[in-house]
N, C-alpha and C positions, 0 to 999 in steps of 0.2 A: 507269783507270791500272792496271797490272800490277806485279808486284815488281820486274820489271826497271827499268822507268820509276820506280818509286818510289827505287830504290838510287841511279839517277842524279840524281835531284832532290836526294837527301840530300848527295851529293857536290857538286852544283853550290852548294848553300847552305852548304857548308862544314861540316855537321853531323858531327863525330868518330865514326869507327865504335865507338869505345867506350861510346857512349851508346845503341845499339840492337843488337839481334841478330833474325837470321829463322831462327835455329835451335832457339829456345827458352831458357831461363836459362841463363847460364854464371855463372861468379864474377863477384861484385860485382851492383852494382843496375843495372838497364837497361831501355828500353823494348823490349817484346817484339812481334813480329806473326809468328804461326806459323800453319800450315794444320794443322788437327787434323780428320782424317777429311774430311768435305766441307764443312767450315766453317773459318772463318778468326777466330784470336783475336787480340786485342791486349791486352796488360796491362803493368803495370811490376812487373817482378821484383824481390822485395827480401826478403832472409832466407828464400828459398827459397818465399816466397808469391806468389801471382798477385793483384797488387792492382789496383783498377780495370778488371777483367776487361769486355770486351766481345766480343760473339760476332756474326760477320757470315755472311751466306748465300753472298756471292761476295766475290772477291778485289778487285774494283775499289772496291768500298764499304770494305772493310777497309783498303786502301791510301790511300786519299782520307782517310779518318778519321785513320790514324797518321800521315800528313804533317802534318795541321793540329793534331793534337796534340803531337806532339814540337817543333814549331816555337813553340808557346805556353808551352814550359818555358824560363824566361828563363835558367838556367844553361846548358843545351844550345845554345841560340840566340847565346850570347854566342861571339865570336869566340876561337879557342884561347887566344891570349896573354894573354886576360883571365881567362877561366874556370879557369886554372890557377894564378892568383895566390891567394897565402894572405891572409886579412885579419888 
């Protein structure tokens, strides 16, 4: 799987773009997958920190891990109408 295929999988599965970034941390908290030199990094950006950082040698391994990781998050995997409700 490459980055283009990963994007398509996330869209197909209904994962809102606000939950992830492929360009690095932006405002807010989100799952990130970025290329850093010849390697790929996955992490959860929170308060300017890279939490749960994993480094991969190839794009395919990073993309496969990222998809599995983000789908395991119960809030992200909720349909949008449920995840936006306030308790």
